N, C-alpha and C positions, 0 to 999 in steps of 0.2 A: 383460353388467351391467347393462342398463338392463329384461330378460326376470329374472333375478333380483330385482332391486328390482319389479317388477310382482310377480310370482308371492308373494315372500313378504309385500309392504304389503298385498297381497290379503291374504291365508291371516290375517295379523293382524288385519285390517276386521273378517273373518269370524268369529276362536273367539269362542267361547261360554261358555268356562271355562279357569281360570289352569291348569288341566294339558294341552290344546291348546296352551296360549299357549308353556308349557313346551315342547313338543315342536316348536313351530314354532323355535324359539331354539334349541333344540340343531341341528334340520336347519341352520338357516340361518348361524348364530352361534358354533357350538359348537366343540370343537378341531376334531372329525371334520364338520364343517357345510361347504356350498358355499363359502361366502366365506372359508373358511380353507384350502381345497383350491387356490381361484384363487389367495391370495396366496401359495403354494408355489410356484405358476408362474413369480413373477417372478422368480425365480433362473434359470430360462431365456430371459429375454428381454435382449435387450440394453440396455445402460443407459441411450440415449436412450427404448426401451419402457418400459422401469420406471417413467423420470420421468412419462410418460401414467398408466401404469395402475398404480402404485402410489397416488398422493393418490385415483382414483378409485375403488381400492376399500376404502379408507379413509373417503372417504365415505362409500360405501354400508353400510358396517358400522354407521358412525354414526349413521345414520338408520334402522337396520332397528333398534336397539339403542335408539334415540329411542320409534320405534313401537309396538317392547318395552314400554315403560316406561310408556306413554301410556296404551296399551291397558290393563293391567295396574292402574294409577290408576282407570280407568274401569270397572273389572271388578268391583274395591274396591267401588266408589261404587255401582253399582249392586245389590250383595249386601245391601250396609246399608239401601239404600232396599227391601230386601224385607224383609230383617230388620223395619227400621220400620212397614212395612206390617201384616206378620202378628205381631210379637210386640209387644203394648202393655199397659199397667195400667191400670186402674180405678179412679184415686185416691180417686173419693167411697166407696170400701169401707172398712172401720171399721180401724183400726189395729192391732196386737197392743198384749198388756199392756204397759207400761212396767216392766222388770224394773232393782232397785235392785240396785247391787253391795252387800256383804256385807265387814265389818271382822274378818279374823284372830283367832282369839282371843289369838293372843300378840300384839298389837299392841292390844287392847283391857287385857287386863292389865295392858301396859306406859304405857299411859295413866290407867289406875286405880292405879297406885300413884306415878306421877308429879304428878297430882294430889292424892294423902294427901300424900306427903314434902315439896311446895310448899308447904303447908298446917303443917309443921312448920317450915319454914325452912331446906329445901335446893332448891339449885339444879341443874341436868341436866349433867352435863359428859361430852364426848365426845372419843374418839382415835383411832387407826387399826387396822384388824385387823390388818394386818401389823407387827406391832411386832420391835423390837430385842430381842436375847437378854436385853440387859442389862435393860431395860425390865420385860419381863416373867418372868424370875426373879432376877437379882441384885438391882435394885435392892429387890428386894421377901423380901430375906435367906431367898431360896431356893439349898440349895450346890448347889454342880456334881456330888455324887453322888447327886440327890434325885433317886428315880423318876419323879417328875413332867417330868424333863426327858430322857426316856427318851423316844428314836425310838420305841419301841412307843407311847409315851402322848400326845408332840407329836407335833405337825406340822410338818417345818423345809424350810425354801421353799432349793430346788437354786441349789449354788452353782459356779460355774465354776472347775475347776482354775487353783490358782494367785492364786484371789481371795482376799485376805488382810480385805476388809470383816467388819466384826462380823457372825454368825449371824444370821438375821432365820426369824421364826417367825409360825404362825397362832395369836393372841394362846389362851390358855389360860383365860385370865378377865380380866372387867374392870378388874382391879386397877393395869394399868399404866398405865390412865386417872387414877387415885389418886394415882401418883407426876409424871407429867403436868400435874395440877392442881397441885398442891402447887407445881412447879418456877414454871408462872405467875402462879400467884396468893398462895402464901404465905399465912400465917396471921392469924388465925384463917379457917375454912376451912368449909363443910359441902357437900357434893355428894352425890347419887344418879348412878352411871355403867352406864345400861342399855347393851345392846347384845348382837350375838353373836357366840359365842368358839367354839372348835374342840377336841375332843378326839380320839385314835381311838378309839372306842367306839363301838358298835351291839345294841342290844337293846331290848324293851319298853321301859324307864325308861331307855335312854341312846342319844341320838345321835350323828355325827359332828360335829355343828353344831347347837347350843341356844343360849339366851339366858340371861343373868344379870343380875343388877343389884346391886351391889355398894355400898357408903351409906360416908363418910368425914366423921367430927367433928373437928374439930382445936381447940383453946384450951387457954388456962391451966388450968380447974379441973374439965374434964372427966372424969366416972369410969364406971365401971361402972354406974352407977345411972342415968345420964344412956341411957348405952344400953340397956337393961333398958325404961325408961320409953318411948323412944324406939320399940321393938319392938312393946311393948303395942300401943301405938296404933295403928302400922302395921295388926298384923294384926286387932284390932278394927274399921278400919274399913274394909279388905283384904275381907275374909268377913259384913262386914256386923255383926256380933254387937255384942251391948249388952257381954258381959262374958268376958275371958279368961284362962288362968292359962298361966303360961308358965315351964318346968323347963329352966335352965344347966347344962352338966354340961361337968368338967373336961377341952378335948380340949388339941391341938396342933397349930398351924398353924405355919409358919416366921415370915409376917407380921407375928403378934401374938404377947402376953405381957403378961396369962394370956387363953387360947382358952377357949372355949368354944361346945359347940354346943346348940341349943335348941329343946328338941320343946316341943308345944302338948296342953293336954286334951283328948282329942277321944272321937267314938264310935262304932260302927260299927254300924246298926241297919238290918236286911237289905239290905247294901252300901251304905249312904248314908250319908254322911260329914256328922259331925255336929261343928262347932269350938267349942271351952268349956267340953264337959259330956261326962259318964260318966267310964271309970276307963283307957282307953288313952291313950300318947302315941304321938306321930308329930313326927318331926325334921323340921325345916323350915329350917334354915339354919343357918351356921354365924357366927361373930362374935366379936371380944376388943378387947382395949387396943392400939392400934398399936404394935409393937416401935419401941424406940427407931433401932434401926438403920434401919428404914422412914422411919422422920419423918426422918434426916438425910439420906436420900437422896433427899430433896424436896427438902434445901434448907432443911429449918426445923430449927431448935435445939432438940432433943430434954429439954435442960435448962428450957428456959421452957415446950415445948407440948406436951403429949399426945394422945390420942382416940382414939375409937373405931372399928371397921369393923366391917361385917358382908356377907356375900353371899349371896344367894338365886337359885334356878334358876325362872326367868318361867315357862316352861315348865310345870313342876311346879308353881306355883302355879296355873294357869290350868287344869291338870288336875285337883287338887284341889277349886277353887271350881265349874267347870262340869261335873263328873261325867266328864272326856274318860281311858278307860280306856289306851289305847295312845299313849305320846307318837310314837312314827312316822308316826301320822296328821297328826299336824301339817306331815308335811315329803312329803305323800303326793299334792298339788296335785288333789285331789278335791271337786269341786265338788260333792258331793250333801252332803261330811263338811263344807263350809263354808256349805252354806244350811243345816244341821241346827243348827251349835253358832255360827255366826257372828254377827255383829251390826252392826245399822242404821249404813249409815254417818254419820250425822248424829247419832248419839249418844255425845256428850262427856263423859265420867264427869267430874264434880264433887261434894265433897264436902255442897254445898247441895242440890243434886237432885238424886241418887243416884247410884252408882259404873256399876251396869249394872241394865238397864233390858229 
């Protein structure tokens, strides 16, 4: 054993790299190493011989392992010293130009419309993106046979077999936030509900996830005239034009009665959209007077209160205002696209200083 100890401790001391050290470890204390072979001989010894040889072999193994660990640490320190000696950085060199992040157009458009509606007396309400089937459909007077409730249009959450809880969905609009706001705040109320929504659709003008803002105003004497004025003021401020002309077309939504699609007068001059002038019309949103059943679902008496609601696609607003041709690019995470269309990180929109600079 003294010979083995001297042999391997000497080899360990002379090892110049980790690969050599590993070879020594395998030869000495590996499964087929010399120390392991010596331990196998213990079975052939008498009990008295084992009492002497066993502890001695274990002590030898521990000493060799300790020497291996110490040498490995020494080699690592030496390698680090060599790197520090050869790899150095001249801290007097000039730094790279500082890069500043960009605000996504959807975030910018959301901040812009929030600033506009804040001036009109609307607060911001938020709600969960995973909604109950009741909040997303039933409370909004959407019947069970409505196409929007089909699995080809709506993302339903998986339910285990035997789970009797109400189904949940990825919300298809931010209208459920209106229900939750009415339940929480009561009437009168004026809120906008911006946020992400989900529908099973994907092409140049549709994505499975997009952003909406919905507005709600409930009081005792609200009418369609109030709705028209609010939308006109919003469109003028958002597109930063002095005058606009809106056209209300009769439509049908389960949650409003009467309902109206809203078009804006515009023109296309060499592919460039101009808002508020021209002979063309472009649909921009849906709106109407809140259905009495929806008001009642929010815990408010529809015999006393009435109000209006509207819904606008934030992504589409950003496309129209900033000339972005493809909705899918909003979700591609392409930094070149963001550097082109993005906004300065400190560009905070307000009606007094300007929305987008």
